[in-house]
C-alpha positions in Angstrom: -8.1 -11.3 2.0 -6.5 -10.4 -1.2 -5.6 -13.5 -4.1 -1.9 -12.5 -4.2 -0.7 -11.1 -1.0 2.9 -11.2 -1.5 5.3 -12.1 2.0 6.5 -9.7 4.2 9.7 -11.3 4.2 10.1 -11.5 1.1 8.5 -7.2 0.6 11.1 -6.5 3.1 14.2 -8.2 1.6 13.7 -6.1 -1.2 12.7 -3.1 0.1 16.2 -2.7 1.6 17.9 -3.4 -0.7 16.4 -1.3 -3.2 15.7 1.8 -0.4 17.0 3.5 2.4 15.3 4.7 5.2 13.2 7.8 5.1 13.3 7.3 0.8 9.7 7.3 -0.6 8.2 3.3 -2.3 5.6 3.6 -4.5 3.1 0.5 -5.2 1.0 0.9 -8.1 -1.5 -1.9 -7.4 -1.5 -1.8 -3.6 -3.8 -4.7 -2.6 -3.6 -6.1 0.5 -1.0 -3.4 1.6 2.3 -5.6 2.2 4.3 -2.8 1.1 3.1 -0.3 2.6 2.9 -2.5 6.1 6.6 -2.9 5.9 7.4 0.6 4.4 6.8 1.5 7.7 8.5 -1.1 9.7 11.5 0.0 7.8 10.8 3.6 8.3 10.1 4.8 5.1 7.4 6.4 3.2 5.1 5.1 0.8 2.2 5.7 -1.9 -0.1 3.5 -2.9 -2.3 3.0 -5.4 -5.8 0.5 -5.4 -8.4 1.1 -7.5 -11.2 -2.4 -5.4 -12.1 0.1 -2.6 -12.5 -3.0 -0.2 -8.9 -3.3 -0.5 -8.2 -0.3 0.3 -10.1 -0.6 3.2 -9.0 -3.9 4.8 -5.0 -1.7 4.5 -6.3 1.3 6.5 -7.7 -1.3 9.3 -4.4 -3.6 8.8 -2.0 -0.5 9.1 -4.2 0.9 12.0 -3.9 -2.0 14.4 -0.3 -1.4 14.6 0.4 2.7 13.5 -1.8 4.7 14.9 -2.2 7.8 13.3 1.0 7.4 10.9 -1.0 6.3 8.4 -3.6 8.7 5.7 -6.0 7.7 3.5 -7.4 9.8 0.5 -9.9 7.9 -2.1 -11.2 10.1 -5.1 -12.3 8.8 -8.7 -14.2 10.2 -11.5 -16.6 8.3 -13.6 -14.2 8.8 -16.4 -11.4 8.1 -14.2 -13.1 4.7 -13.9 -14.1 4.3 -17.3 -10.6 4.3 -18.4 -8.6 2.1 -16.0 -11.7 -0.6 -17.1 -11.0 -0.1 -21.0 
């Protein structure tokens, strides 16, 4: 559960107004993954970043329920990167 999850309809409205099919959408704070879910529904590519591994796992589960094999996740952080993020 993410405490600041946006409604899909809100994200969909913004995405339709600001992008076209097959565009790439960037979400630097992926959180619950709503942007990624909506981007797949609207035929957009999506790149998202999230430092909380639990949110990443939940987003992956959420997407794979309806979008089998369409999503690839990669997680990699060095200790230095984590220390910089925490500052």
